[in-house]
Structure formats: structure tokens, C-alpha cells
C-alpha positions as MATLAB code, in Angstrom:
seq = 'MTQAMVLVGGAGSRLRPRVRNLPKALAPVAERPFLTHLFDMLIDQGVEEVVLATGRLAHLIEGEYGASYRSLSIRYSQETEPLGTGGAVKHALPLMAREPFLLLNGDSIAPFDLARMLYLQGREDAGLVLTVCRQADVARFGAVLTDGPNVLELTEKGRAGPGLINCGVYLVAEGCAARLLSMGERFSFEQDVMTPWVRQHSAPFVESPGPFIDIGVPEDYDRAGAVLAELMTNMSR';
ca = [
      -0.391  -23.557   -4.767;
       2.002  -21.193   -2.982;
       1.389  -17.596   -3.295;
       4.013  -14.849   -2.986;
       3.568  -11.079   -2.382;
       6.443   -8.829   -3.616;
       6.995   -5.234   -2.351;
       7.713   -2.890   -5.456;
       6.382    0.531   -3.800;
       9.682    2.142   -2.713;
      10.103    5.352   -4.429;
      13.755    4.450   -5.259;
      15.035    7.951   -4.898;
      18.701    6.621   -4.402;
      18.636    5.079   -7.404;
      17.418    7.657   -9.734;
      20.641    8.904  -11.100;
      20.964    5.622  -12.740;
      17.486    4.784  -13.525;
      14.990    7.993  -14.349;
      11.267    7.689  -14.558;
      11.047    3.918  -13.508;
      10.399    2.394  -10.318;
      13.258    0.051   -9.244;
      11.346   -2.865   -9.906;
      11.562   -2.465  -13.831;
      15.318   -1.017  -13.492;
      16.930   -2.673  -16.483;
      19.536   -5.396  -15.652;
      21.249   -7.926  -18.010;
      18.414   -6.457  -20.592;
      15.639   -7.223  -18.652;
      13.611   -5.422  -15.908;
      14.900   -6.598  -12.557;
      11.329   -7.904  -11.438;
      11.478  -10.266  -14.370;
      14.553  -12.011  -12.905;
      12.476  -12.217   -9.552;
       9.670  -13.853  -11.441;
      11.680  -16.380  -12.957;
      13.069  -17.447   -9.549;
       9.536  -17.760   -8.177;
       8.740  -20.052  -11.155;
      11.279  -22.187  -10.635;
      10.551  -22.461   -6.859;
       6.734  -23.644   -7.724;
       5.178  -20.220   -7.293;
       1.884  -19.870   -9.274;
       0.401  -16.495   -8.108;
       2.087  -13.251   -7.042;
       0.285  -10.288   -5.715;
       2.257   -7.222   -6.274;
       2.322   -4.216   -3.779;
       2.692   -1.375   -5.675;
       2.827    2.449   -5.421;
       4.753    5.305   -7.077;
       4.708    4.579  -10.929;
       2.341    1.449  -10.368;
       1.018    2.161  -13.661;
       4.248    1.363  -15.510;
       4.661   -2.304  -13.378;
       1.141   -3.245  -14.291;
       1.417   -2.164  -18.236;
       4.617   -4.100  -18.116;
       3.160   -7.511  -16.992;
      -0.511   -7.155  -16.898;
      -2.223  -10.307  -15.403;
       0.437  -12.765  -15.917;
       3.798  -13.816  -16.768;
       4.941  -17.368  -18.181;
       2.816  -19.317  -15.807;
       2.725  -16.652  -12.971;
      -0.422  -15.241  -12.289;
      -0.431  -11.567  -11.354;
      -2.307   -9.271   -9.031;
      -1.834   -5.983   -7.829;
      -2.530   -4.209   -4.622;
      -1.740   -0.335   -5.073;
      -1.242    2.122   -2.156;
      -2.320    5.697   -2.940;
       0.008    6.972   -0.261;
       3.135    5.746    1.286;
       2.166    3.263    4.041;
       5.825    1.866    4.502;
       6.628   -1.862    4.035;
       4.196   -3.083    6.684;
       1.445   -0.796    5.808;
       2.085   -2.076    2.122;
       1.587   -5.654    3.419;
      -1.218   -4.996    5.423;
      -3.058   -3.470    2.478;
      -2.310   -6.280    0.263;
      -3.692   -8.938    2.590;
      -6.806   -9.572    1.380;
      -5.722  -10.859   -1.910;
      -3.945  -13.376   -0.215;
      -6.070  -16.226   -0.734;
      -4.093  -18.801    1.640;
      -1.300  -18.998    4.338;
       1.588  -19.357    4.646;
       2.686  -17.041    1.890;
       6.297  -16.220    0.611;
       6.906  -12.121    0.990;
       9.832  -10.743   -0.868;
      11.454   -7.377   -1.575;
      11.534   -6.440   -5.079;
      14.853   -4.899   -5.117;
      16.626   -7.426   -4.001;
      17.367  -11.010   -5.238;
      19.103  -14.440   -3.267;
      18.691  -17.977   -4.371;
      16.171  -19.265   -1.581;
      14.608  -22.741   -0.836;
      10.896  -22.360   -0.438;
      10.304  -26.240    0.129;
      13.041  -25.861    3.152;
      10.988  -22.822    4.629;
       7.593  -24.613    4.195;
       9.086  -27.678    5.946;
      10.599  -25.600    8.899;
       7.280  -23.532    9.120;
       5.339  -26.735    9.550;
       7.749  -28.578   11.562;
       7.857  -25.206   14.172;
       4.132  -24.056   13.575;
       6.357  -20.719   12.958;
       4.484  -17.489   12.084;
       7.796  -16.455   10.475;
      10.756  -17.865    8.606;
      13.775  -15.840    7.213;
      16.371  -16.607    4.473;
      19.483  -15.295    5.403;
      22.912  -15.022    3.487;
      26.542  -14.659    4.522;
      28.247  -11.392    3.402;
      31.836  -10.398    4.144;
      30.639   -6.881    5.518;
      27.240   -6.402    7.187;
      27.542   -2.696    7.505;
      25.028   -1.385    5.176;
      22.467   -4.259    5.718;
      22.602   -4.913    9.656;
      22.995   -8.305   10.896;
      21.165  -11.332   11.568;
      22.175  -12.899   15.078;
      21.206  -16.410   15.577;
      20.988  -19.010   18.094;
      21.051  -22.655   16.963;
      18.395  -22.837   14.185;
      16.434  -19.798   14.871;
      17.098  -15.968   14.379;
      17.773  -14.549   17.896;
      18.093  -10.766   16.873;
      18.409   -8.218   14.080;
      21.094   -5.644   14.625;
      21.050   -2.066   13.133;
      22.773   -0.889   10.081;
      26.385    0.374   10.649;
      28.352   -2.633   12.437;
      31.133   -3.790   10.348;
      32.635   -7.055    9.810;
      31.214  -10.706    8.327;
      28.080  -12.017    9.257;
      24.445  -12.816    8.440;
      21.919  -10.369    6.623;
      18.530  -10.641    6.273;
      17.789  -11.488    2.524;
      14.385  -10.032    2.373;
      12.840  -13.477    1.651;
      10.257  -14.610    4.068;
       7.750  -17.000    4.706;
       4.503  -15.589    6.343;
       2.130  -17.773    8.180;
      -0.917  -17.281   10.345;
       0.454  -15.730   13.678;
       2.626  -13.226   12.223;
      -0.165  -12.341    9.609;
      -2.430  -11.520   12.708;
       0.426   -9.320   13.980;
       0.327   -7.244   10.762;
      -3.539   -7.262   10.595;
      -3.571   -5.641   14.319;
      -1.313   -2.939   13.481;
      -2.150    0.778   12.320;
      -2.024    2.008    8.644;
       1.364    3.114    8.117;
       4.369    0.794    9.480;
       7.671   -1.025    8.977;
       7.432   -4.537    8.520;
      11.152   -4.957    9.248;
      11.119   -2.586   12.521;
       7.572   -2.926   13.805;
       6.662   -6.474   13.078;
       9.908   -8.709   12.155;
      12.123   -7.334   14.854;
       9.748   -7.761   17.803;
       8.762  -11.010   16.494;
      12.068  -12.682   16.365;
      12.498  -11.607   20.187;
       8.991  -12.966   21.446;
       8.761  -16.169   19.195;
      10.701  -19.272   17.695;
      11.875  -17.969   14.241;
      13.918  -20.458   11.934;
      15.694  -19.256    9.007;
      17.242  -20.794    5.734;
      20.783  -19.766    4.914;
      21.058  -19.041    1.198;
      24.140  -19.975   -0.627;
      24.032  -16.660   -2.441;
      24.998  -14.391   -4.051;
      22.978  -11.524   -2.794;
      22.044   -8.204   -4.570;
      20.143   -5.425   -3.448;
      19.985   -2.759   -6.306;
      18.820    0.076   -3.708;
      21.691    2.025   -4.209;
      23.847    2.986   -7.733;
      27.126    1.220   -6.811;
      25.190   -2.143   -6.133;
      23.009   -1.492   -9.264;
      26.017   -1.291  -11.480;
      27.294   -4.546  -10.646;
      23.816   -6.212  -10.515;
      24.142   -7.842  -14.009;
      27.334   -9.817  -12.905;
      25.895  -10.774   -9.768;
      22.823  -12.231  -11.569;
      25.261  -14.006  -14.038;
      26.736  -15.685  -11.085;
      23.550  -16.777   -9.108;
      22.257  -18.067  -12.909;
      25.545  -19.846  -13.262;
      25.306  -21.587   -9.431;
      21.651  -22.533   -9.910;
      22.741  -24.372  -13.324;
      25.198  -26.590  -11.693;
];
């Protein structure tokens, strides 16, 4: 059984002009909470258990799903104060019974291939496997630079032009999990763990065919329904 952890504790301040009094994960997209679409993708990939790393308005998420959704068993790790993405993962690690586990951002969706990620992790004995996606303009997200089959560098946001971006879908295994446990209480997974990890270790990647959507800003949230419709069409082919 593959476990997944989903980060749903973000404040979502940029999205509040569109979605008030709800965490980003429950923002309605195509008449359902955004997180429900993500859960459906996890189930399609064979995930049976998910741990939700919650923060602000956590009670609303737990009230929406309780202990299960379809075949998916759900547990919760609630932070009482903001810990950053890395701190949230570290706080939830005691609920992860086995490694490797899937780690996802709860405000973005892209098609991913869990079987391929598991294969690459086992073949390389890799502590971290990333999913990347090709975009026409990487300026908002920062670019992923690759060297053959591995991620070489993660660049800062701002550089315009086409390229690969980080989709926020990772397979975390023993070495990277140990790095998380060695960190302090509050830190960023992306900046304090993932960025130095890919510089120091082999970090294989799988390229997603897309589309990719991140609902963190109002303009992308407004088009999320159309992107999800495209995604579902592509997956049914």
C-alpha cells in the first residue's frame, strides 16, 4: 500500500478575493472542492491512505471528509502554528508508516505516474524523485534544470521563457526523510531540503504530460475548471 501526504495548511491569502472563509484545498472547482479532484487522482494511482497536513481552518477540511473518501483512508496532522512546508512534513512524519511515500501540494494538480516514480526510486535508491512539467513560461514558478535523467538545479522565480517546472509531486524515501527529521521546527521543504538535495544527490524525475494547474492566485483559480476538464479528457484517452 502506498501512502501519500498532502500539504493543505497554506493560508491562501492571495486567493481570498475569490474564496472567503475556506482553505484553498476546499475552494470549489467544477462544482467540487479542489482537494476532491486530487483525491480522485490519488485513488486512480493506487494510493490507499493519505495524511493531510493541515493548518488554518483545518476543522473545515476534517468536517468535509472525515476518516475516508471513497476507498481512501484519511488521517490528519494539524499544526497549531505555521511551520512552513518542511515543518509541516516533519510534523506529519510519525503518521507515515512506510517509505517511500508520495508528497503533494494541496493547491496544484498535474498528471503523475506513481509506478514510474517508484521504479526510478528503487533503481537509483534515490531519496527523492520529482515530477516536472513543461510550461510555455516558467517565470511564476521557477525553472527545473536537468542533466540527463536527473534534476540538476531548481532556479528562482522570475526568469521568463519556456522550460520545465516543479509540479509539487514528489516521492520521498529514507535518505530525504532523514534529512527532514534532522531539521528544526520551522523550515521550507522546497528551499531548505529539496534545493540542496538535488545539488548533492542523484534526484531522478518523471515528466508529466500536463496540463498543470496551481490555484494559488486568482487568475489561475478562475481557469482551473477548464484545465481540469482538459486533464480528465486526456486521462480518458
